[in-house]
C-alpha positions in Angstrom: -32.0 4.9 -1.3 -31.9 8.0 0.9 -29.6 8.1 3.9 -29.9 10.3 7.0 -27.6 13.2 7.6 -25.5 11.4 10.3 -24.9 8.4 8.0 -23.7 10.7 5.2 -21.6 12.7 7.6 -19.9 9.5 8.9 -19.3 8.3 5.3 -17.8 11.5 4.0 -15.7 11.9 7.2 -14.3 8.4 6.6 -13.8 9.4 2.9 -11.7 12.4 3.9 -9.8 10.3 6.4 -8.8 8.0 3.6 -7.8 11.1 1.5 -5.5 12.0 4.3 -3.7 8.6 4.3 -3.2 8.7 0.5 -2.0 12.3 0.5 0.6 11.2 3.1 1.5 8.3 0.8 1.8 10.4 -2.4 3.6 13.3 -0.9 6.1 10.8 0.7 6.8 9.5 -2.8 8.0 12.9 -3.8 9.9 13.2 -0.5 11.5 9.8 -0.3 12.5 9.5 -3.9 13.1 13.3 -4.3 13.9 15.7 -1.5 15.0 13.2 1.1 17.0 11.1 -1.3 18.8 14.2 -2.7 19.4 15.9 0.7 20.4 12.8 2.7 22.1 10.7 0.0 19.9 7.6 -0.1 20.5 4.7 -2.4 17.8 2.6 -4.1 17.2 0.1 -1.3 17.5 2.7 1.5 14.7 4.6 -0.3 12.7 1.4 -0.4 13.2 0.8 3.3 12.3 4.3 4.2 9.2 4.1 1.9 8.3 0.8 3.5 8.6 2.3 7.0 5.5 4.3 6.2 3.6 1.2 5.2 4.4 -1.8 7.3 3.3 -0.2 10.7 -0.1 0.1 9.0 -0.5 -3.6 9.4 0.3 -3.6 13.1 -2.2 -0.9 13.9 -4.9 -2.2 11.6 -4.7 -5.8 13.0 -4.4 -4.8 16.6 -7.2 -2.2 16.4 -9.4 -4.8 14.6 -9.1 -7.1 17.7 -10.2 -4.3 20.1 -12.0 -1.7 18.0 -15.5 -3.0 19.0 -14.5 -2.5 22.7 -12.8 0.9 22.5 -15.1 2.4 19.8 -14.5 4.0 16.4 -14.1 7.5 17.8 -11.1 6.5 19.9 -9.4 4.9 16.9 -10.1 8.1 14.9 -8.5 10.3 17.6 -5.5 8.1 17.7 -5.0 8.4 14.0 -5.1 12.2 14.1 -2.5 12.3 16.9 -0.2 10.1 14.7 -0.4 12.6 11.8 0.5 15.4 14.1 3.6 13.5 15.5 4.7 12.7 11.9 4.8 16.4 11.2 6.8 17.1 14.3 9.4 14.4 13.4 9.8 15.8 9.9 10.2 19.3 11.2 13.1 18.1 13.5 14.7 16.2 10.6 14.5 19.3 8.4 16.7 21.2 10.9 19.2 18.4 11.4 22.5 18.7 9.6 23.7 15.2 10.3 22.3 12.9 7.6 22.2 9.8 9.8 20.3 11.6 12.5 17.9 13.2 10.0 17.3 9.7 8.5 16.5 8.3 11.9 13.9 11.1 12.6 12.3 10.5 9.2 12.2 6.8 9.8 10.6 7.2 13.2 8.1 9.7 11.8 7.3 7.4 8.9 6.6 4.5 11.3 4.2 6.7 13.4 2.5 7.9 10.2 2.0 4.2 9.2 0.4 3.5 12.5 -2.0 6.4 11.9 -2.8 5.3 8.4 -3.6 1.8 9.6 -5.8 3.0 12.3 -7.8 5.0 9.7 -8.5 1.9 7.7 -9.2 -0.1 10.8 -12.3 2.1 11.5 -13.5 3.2 8.1 -13.8 -0.2 6.5 -16.1 -1.8 9.1 -18.1 1.4 9.5 -18.9 1.6 5.8 -19.5 -2.2 5.4 -22.0 -1.8 8.3 -24.0 1.2 7.1 -24.2 -0.1 3.6 -24.5 -3.8 4.4 -26.6 -4.6 1.3 -24.1 -3.2 -1.2 -20.7 -3.7 0.5 -18.5 -4.0 -2.6 -20.1 -1.0 -4.3 -19.7 1.3 -1.3 -16.3 0.1 -0.3 -15.2 0.9 -3.8 -16.8 4.4 -3.5 -15.1 4.9 -0.1 -11.8 3.9 -1.6 -12.2 6.4 -4.4 -10.8 8.6 -1.6 -7.4 6.9 -2.0 -6.8 7.9 -5.6 -8.4 11.3 -4.8 -5.7 11.9 -2.2 -3.0 10.7 -4.6 -4.2 13.3 -7.1 -4.2 16.1 -4.6 -0.9 15.0 -3.1 0.7 14.4 -6.5 -0.4 17.8 -7.8 1.0 19.4 -4.7 4.3 17.7 -5.2 4.3 18.9 -8.8 3.4 22.5 -7.9 6.0 22.8 -5.1 8.7 20.7 -6.6 9.7 17.2 -5.5 13.2 18.2 -4.7 14.8 21.0 -2.7 15.0 21.9 1.0 12.9 25.0 0.3 9.6 23.2 -0.3 9.5 19.8 1.4 8.2 20.9 4.8 5.2 22.3 3.0 4.5 18.8 1.6 4.5 17.4 5.1 2.2 20.2 6.4 -0.3 19.7 3.5 -1.2 16.3 5.0 -2.4 17.9 8.2 -5.2 19.9 6.5 -7.5 17.0 5.6 -6.6 15.4 9.0 -8.1 18.4 10.8 -11.2 18.3 8.5 -12.0 14.6 9.3 -11.4 15.2 13.0 -13.9 18.0 13.0 -16.5 16.0 11.0 -16.2 12.8 13.1 -15.5 14.0 16.6 -19.2 14.4 17.3 -20.7 11.9 14.9 -22.7 8.9 15.9 -21.0 5.7 14.7 -23.0 2.5 13.9 -22.8 -0.7 15.8 -20.7 -3.1 13.7 -22.7 -5.7 11.8 -21.0 -8.6 13.6 -21.7 -7.2 17.0 -25.3 -6.3 16.2 -26.0 -9.9 15.0 -24.8 -11.4 18.3 -21.9 -13.2 16.7 -19.4 -13.9 19.5 -15.8 -12.7 19.6 -14.6 -16.3 19.4 -16.6 -16.9 16.2 -15.0 -13.8 14.7 -11.5 -15.1 15.4 -12.5 -18.5 14.0 -13.2 -17.0 10.6 -9.6 -15.8 10.2 -8.4 -18.9 12.0 -5.0 -20.3 13.0 -3.6 -20.2 9.5 -4.4 -16.5 9.1 -3.0 -15.8 12.6 0.2 -17.6 11.6 0.7 -15.6 8.4 0.0 -12.3 10.2 2.2 -13.1 13.2 5.1 -14.3 11.0 5.0 -11.1 8.9 4.8 -8.8 11.9 7.7 -10.6 13.7 9.8 -10.8 10.5 9.4 -7.0 10.1 10.5 -6.4 13.7 13.4 -8.8 13.2 14.5 -6.7 10.1 14.6 -3.7 12.4 17.1 -5.5 14.6 14.8 -6.0 17.5 15.6 -9.7 17.7 16.9 -12.8 15.9 15.3 -15.2 13.5 15.0 -17.7 16.3 13.0 -15.2 18.4 10.8 -14.5 15.3 9.8 -18.1 15.1 9.3 -18.5 18.8 7.0 -15.5 19.0 5.2 -16.5 15.9 4.5 -20.0 17.2 3.5 -18.8 20.7 1.1 -16.1 19.4 -0.4 -18.5 16.8 -0.8 -21.2 19.5 -2.5 -18.8 21.9 -4.9 -17.7 19.1 -5.6 -21.3 18.2 -6.3 -22.4 21.7 -9.0 -19.7 22.0 -10.4 -19.7 18.4 -10.3 -23.5 18.0 -10.4 -23.2 14.2 -7.9 -23.4 11.3 -9.8 -20.6 9.5 -12.1 -20.8 6.4 -10.2 -22.1 3.4 -11.4 -19.3 1.0 -10.4 -16.7 3.5 -6.8 -18.1 3.6 -6.7 -18.1 -0.2 -7.7 -14.5 -0.2 -5.1 -13.6 2.4 -2.4 -15.2 0.2 -3.6 -13.4 -2.9 -3.5 -10.1 -1.0 0.3 -10.3 -0.8 1.0 -9.9 -4.5 -2.0 -7.6 -4.9 -0.6 -5.1 -2.4 2.8 -5.2 -3.9 1.4 -4.7 -7.4 -0.7 -1.7 -6.4 1.1 0.1 -3.6 4.6 -1.2 -4.2 4.5 -0.1 -7.8 2.8 3.2 -6.9 5.7 3.9 -4.6 8.4 3.3 -7.3 6.7 4.3 -10.5 7.7 8.0 -10.2 11.3 7.0 -9.9 11.2 4.4 -12.6 9.5 6.6 -15.1 11.6 9.7 -14.3 13.8 9.5 -17.4 11.2 9.3 -20.2 8.8 11.8 -18.6 11.5 14.3 -17.8 12.8 14.0 -21.4 9.3 14.8 -22.6 9.1 17.8 -20.3 6.8 16.5 -17.6 7.2 15.8 -13.9 7.4 12.0 -13.4 4.8 11.9 -10.6 2.2 12.8 -13.3 2.0 9.1 -14.1 0.8 8.4 -10.6 -1.6 11.4 -10.8 -3.0 10.3 -14.1 -3.7 6.7 -13.1 -5.2 8.0 -9.8 -7.7 10.1 -11.7 -8.7 7.0 -13.6 -9.1 5.0 -10.4 -11.2 7.8 -8.7 -13.6 8.1 -11.6 -14.0 4.3 -12.1 -14.5 3.6 -8.4 -17.3 6.1 -8.1 -19.0 4.3 -11.0 -18.4 0.7 -10.0 -22.0 -0.4 -9.5 -22.9 -1.5 -13.0 -19.5 -3.0 -13.6 -19.5 -5.2 -10.5 -23.1 -6.3 -11.2 -22.1 -7.4 -14.7 -18.8 -9.2 -13.9 -19.3 -10.2 -10.2 -16.5 -9.2 -7.7 -14.2 -12.1 -8.6 -14.7 -11.6 -12.4 -13.8 -7.9 -11.9 -10.7 -8.8 -10.0 -9.5 -11.3 -12.7 -10.1 -8.7 -15.4 -8.2 -6.1 -13.4 -5.2 -8.4 -12.9 -5.1 -9.0 -16.7 -5.1 -5.2 -17.3 -2.3 -4.7 -14.8 -0.1 -7.3 -16.4 -0.4 -5.7 -19.8 -0.1 -2.1 -18.5 3.1 -2.8 -16.4 4.7 -4.7 -19.3 4.1 -1.8 -21.7 5.3 0.8 -19.2 8.6 -1.1 -18.9 9.7 0.0 -22.3 7.4 2.9 -23.2 9.3 6.0 -24.3 7.1 8.4 -26.3 4.7 10.5 -24.2 1.6 9.0 -26.0 2.8 5.4 -25.5 3.5 6.1 -21.8 0.0 7.4 -21.1 -1.6 4.6 -23.1 0.3 2.0 -21.0 -0.5 4.0 -17.9 -4.2 4.0 -18.8 -4.2 0.2 -19.1 -2.3 -0.2 -15.8 -4.6 2.4 -14.1 -7.8 0.6 -15.1 -6.2 -2.7 -13.8 -5.2 -1.4 -10.4 -8.5 0.5 -9.8 -10.5 -2.3 -8.3 -7.9 -4.4 -6.5 -8.0 -3.2 -3.0 -11.7 -2.2 -2.4 -13.1 -5.2 -4.3 -10.9 -7.6 -2.3 -12.3 -6.0 0.9 -15.8 -6.3 -0.6 -15.3 -10.0 -1.3 -14.2 -10.6 2.3 -17.0 -8.5 3.7 -19.6 -10.3 1.6 -18.3 -13.8 2.2 -17.3 -13.6 5.8 -19.6 -11.2 7.7 -19.0 -13.1 10.9 -15.4 -12.1 10.7 -16.4 -8.5 11.4 -13.6 -5.9 11.6 -11.0 -8.6 12.0 -11.2 -10.4 8.6 -12.0 -7.2 6.8 -9.0 -5.4 8.2 -6.5 -8.2 8.8 -6.3 -9.0 5.1 -5.5 -5.3 4.5 -2.8 -5.6 7.2 -1.2 -8.6 5.5 -1.1 -6.7 2.3 0.5 -3.6 3.8 3.0 -5.8 5.7 3.9 -7.4 2.4 4.6 -4.1 0.8 6.7 -2.8 3.6 8.7 -6.0 4.2 8.9 -7.5 0.7 7.5 -5.2 -1.9 9.3 -1.9 -1.5 12.8 -3.4 -1.0 12.2 -6.1 -3.6 11.2 -3.6 -6.3 14.2 -1.5 -5.3 16.3 -4.7 -5.7 14.8 -5.3 -9.2 15.8 -1.8 -10.1 19.3 -2.0 -8.7 20.0 -5.5 -10.1 18.7 -4.4 -13.6 21.1 -1.4 -13.5 24.1 -3.5 -12.4 23.4 -6.3 -14.9 23.0 -3.7 -17.7 26.3 -2.0 -16.8 28.0 -5.4 -16.6 26.8 -6.4 -20.0 28.0 -3.2 -21.6 31.2 -2.5 -19.7 32.0 -5.3 -17.1 35.3 -3.7 -16.2 33.6 -0.6 -14.7 31.0 -2.4 -12.5 33.2 -2.6 -9.3 34.2 1.1 -9.7 30.6 2.4 -9.6 28.9 0.0 -7.2 29.0 -1.3 -3.7 27.6 -4.4 -1.8 24.9 -3.9 0.8 22.3 -6.1 2.5 18.6 -6.0 3.2 15.9 -8.4 4.5 16.2 -10.8 1.6 20.0 -10.9 1.5 22.9 -9.0 0.0 22.7 -6.9 -3.1 25.0 -4.9 -5.4 23.8 -1.3 -5.9 24.9 1.6 -7.9 27.0 4.0 -5.8 26.2 7.6 -6.9 29.3 8.9 -5.2 31.6 6.5 -7.1 29.7 7.2 -10.3 30.1 11.0 -10.0 33.9 10.5 -9.5 34.2 8.8 -12.9 35.3 10.8 -15.9 32.5 12.7 -17.6 32.8 10.5 -20.7 32.1 7.4 -18.6 29.1 9.1 -16.8 27.6 10.1 -20.2 28.0 6.5 -21.5 26.4 4.9 -18.4 23.5 7.4 -17.8 21.2 6.1 -20.7 22.0 2.5 -19.6 20.9 3.3 -16.1 17.7 5.0 -17.1 16.6 2.3 -19.5 17.4 -0.6 -17.2 15.6 1.1 -14.2 12.4 1.5 -16.2 12.6 -2.1 -17.5 12.3 -3.3 -13.9 8.5 -2.8 -14.3 8.4 -5.9 -16.5 9.6 -8.0 -13.6 6.8 -6.7 -11.4 4.2 -8.5 -13.7 4.9 -11.7 -11.8 2.7 -10.5 -9.0 -0.5 -9.9 -11.1 0.1 -13.2 -12.8 -0.1 -14.9 -9.4 -3.3 -13.0 -8.6 -4.9 -13.9 -11.9 -4.3 -17.6 -11.3 -5.8 -17.3 -7.8 -8.9 -15.5 -9.0 -9.5 -18.0 -11.8 -9.3 -20.8 -9.2 -11.9 -19.0 -7.0 -14.2 -18.4 -9.9 -14.2 -22.1 -10.7 -14.7 -22.9 -7.1 -17.8 -20.7 -6.7 -19.1 -21.9 -10.1 -19.1 -25.5 -8.8 -21.2 -24.3 -5.9 -23.8 -22.5 -8.0 -22.1 -19.1 -8.5 -20.8 -16.3 -6.3 -23.4 -14.8 -3.9 -23.0 -12.5 -0.9 -23.6 -14.3 2.4 -26.2 -13.0 4.9 -24.7 -13.1 8.4 -27.8 -14.9 9.7 -27.2 -17.7 7.2 -23.5 -17.9 7.6 
């Protein structure tokens, strides 16, 4: 099917906007777990919190913009996202010139939050735009659109490799690199004609859109948002529950619906999905550092390699999704992710590492865009809200739970391994800290460096091996996903099989 020049311009502008978000994501991996960690002395959980600060605001902007984007227009959302990228660069520049570690960390944290808001706004407009202009092949074209995500990871990862992930000399260049594609999508989309969203064009009311997501979906989203703001010290747990109940009640009074059951199931599955894909992507460079460095390669090459796989496969998703159906594809992908993550947890030789990474890369390829495709195909009346709110829940889960929890897996594995090998030394090389899920005991790099060299040499291989083995614990998330997808496959089979829903028949 041929498409007019404006349609193609809008699609490729959206594609480059997504490249911008993923370049920001991948370059921040090199920054958070490399340059910023080294320069500002971050421990594992602090790295996770700072990494999460660039992710959880995504959910706030994507959900809020989904509620109003049909009123303000896609162009306004696009402009807002560009401004966020510019402010992120400014905050990083200020942090770079700050000598006090605490102040620099605060500037990086603020900039990361603003960056997350910009990234969420990008997804808030690109998903409904593409689902509308390709309304007959939503899953296919959302996968092609989201090939921009691994494409940006490749560009960002290679930039990190070329410039070096550590060192004060290079890291501002990594920040500046994100602004180039941002300027490109601004130029492409500023004068483009955006389509009228499918839900609006059909005459589906705003209330009907809210009813698709429903009270249960609103409760989950509100609780996650309020919990994140509580974790920032904005208020207490009591206030979190009060605000959650009030906002859910207000939503329910207007929407007058609990939400469609399958939609709620998909929202719940999105939590482990996002942690499996984005949470692991954020940590895999750090966790695979020892074996890859020993082999003479930069650790971010695992992320780059799996991203190339994702990009190629997403561009060629049509025949695969036609053969397996979207839910069958998701169940297969979860199985591959389980196997790949488990193999990566103990892979040591270069060949074995890339074999495991290939399996994991194939698995994570179809998670995000195919989930969006299922939502778009099954709940067209939900418009921008259902399509984007599920992504918002996923991003919130990574920021609130995924990043810190994977960091906790790593730190606890290290401490347990040291305790097993030399229990007398544990207190001398660790300290107790706290995060959103409670207290944890973490390795203290300062205490470790003060130990005799013989002790450091003994502990280093234990630390490296136990850090990598944390990947095996992450397999719990794709196991949960697999169970959910099998349940949905059986559900649709009982109803005659999976079929996209036409909005007029919904």
